[in-house]
N, C-alpha and C positions, 0 to 999 in steps of 0.2 A: 395248144392244138384245139381247134374248133371242130368237133364232130357234128354238132347241131347248131343251127342258127339261134341267135338270141335277139333281144330288143336292140342292142347296140349295133349288131351286124345289119339288122333290117333298116334302121334309121340311116346308117352309113351308106347302105346300098341305094336307098331312095334318094338321098342327097347326091350321090355320085351320078345316078341316072339323070337327075336334073342338071347337074353341072356338065354332063357330057352332051346334053341336048343343045343343038346349035341355036335355037331360038330363045331359050331360057337364059336370062342374064343374072338373076339372083336366086339363090336357094336358101331357105331358112326352115327351121323346125322348132317346135315348142308349143307353148300355150298360145291360142289365137289372139289373146289380148296383148301378147308381147311382139306381135308382128310389127316389123319396122317399115313404116310407109312414109318415111321422111322424104323430103324433096330430093335427097341425094341417092335414094334407092334406084337401082337400075331395073327397068322393066323390060320384058315380062318377068314376073316373080312367081316362083313356085314355093308354096308354104305347106309344110307337112305338120298336121296337128294330130297327136295321138288321141284316140278316143277311149279304147279299152282293149283288154286281152281276154280271150275265152280259152280256158283250159279244157281240151278235149281228151279223148282216150289216149291217143298216141301223137297228138299234135297240139299246137297252140295257135290260135288265130289272133293276130294283132290287127286291130282295125284303126285305120288312119283316115282323116279327112285331108284330102289333097286339094289345095286351091291353086289355080292357074289364073293369073290376072295381069292386066296391062292398063295403061293410062288411055283415056279417051280425050279427044280434043274438047275444049270448052263448049264448042257448038255441037258436039256429039256426032259430027259428020263421019267419023271413022268407027262408030260403035259396032256396026255390023261386021266390019273387017276384024276388029279386035275379038269379037265373039267367035268368029270363024277360025281365026288363028289359034286362039286359046283352046277351042274345042279340039282342034287337030293335035295340039300338044297333049291334051288329056288322052286322046285316042292313042297316041304314040306310047305314052307311059303305061296305059292299061294293056295295050298289045304286047309290050315287053314282058309284063308279068304273065300274060296268058300264053305267049308263044316264044318268048325270048330265050334262046339257047345260052346267052351270056349269063343268065341268072343261075343256070345249072352249075356253072363253074366258078362263080364269084366267091371270094373269101374262103376258099377251101384250105383246110389244113392237110397234112400228110395223111394219106389213106382215108380221107373223109369223103363223104358223098352228100354234103348238105345241099338242100334245094329250097327254093321258094315256090309256093303255089298260090293260085287264087282260083276261085270258081264262082260260077253263077253270073247272073247279069249284074251290071253295075250301072246305076242311074247317075247321070251327069246333069247337074242343075245349074242354069245360068244365074248370074247376078249382075246388076248394074248399079252404078253410083253407090258402091258399098265402101265402108270404112272411111277414114278421114280424107283420103286422096280421091274419092269418087272413082275408084277403079272399077273395071268391068272384067268379067271372066266367068269361069265355071268352077264348081266344086263337086267332088265325088268322094264317096267312102270306098276305100280300097281295103278289102280283107286279105291280109297276107298270112298264109298258112305255113307254119314252119314245123318241121318234125321235132318231136320231143318225147324222149323215152322215160322221163321222170326218174332219172338215175339217183336214188337216194344214197348210193355208196359214196358219192362225191359231195354230198351236202355238208356245209361247214357246221357240223355239230358233233358232239362227243360220241354219241351212239344212237342207233335206231333200234337196237335189240330190245331193250326193256325200258319203256317210258313209264314211270310210276306216277 
């Protein structure tokens, strides 16, 4: 039973949001150097790169770099359209985390009220002719805040009473 979200839930939810988006054809996650940009990759591609986790008082913030990219024609005649489409996809994903009711209910266990949050302004940066395939798109850092009560009663250790 999942009372609180964790890293696995969060990655799975991000990947599912990408898979559910009608414009995104491929969703991957992991280290940015493991991104599969072979000629058989379907574009647009969403790639989720974990950056870090920040342990707060009653929550944990998981920071992810999210890349949305597509191929541009060799003569670059569709670069503006690719940038526009990819920016709209970024906007859709950010909007889902800022306002999406579906995230309030996703991956809940019995009697659980787990939620995802994000706050603050998010900067979305364009890139062109990046990586081996000369893809174009946008990247943004998405801080996902998950509730965390730091329950030491369920920690996999012998005891927390007397550590000598």
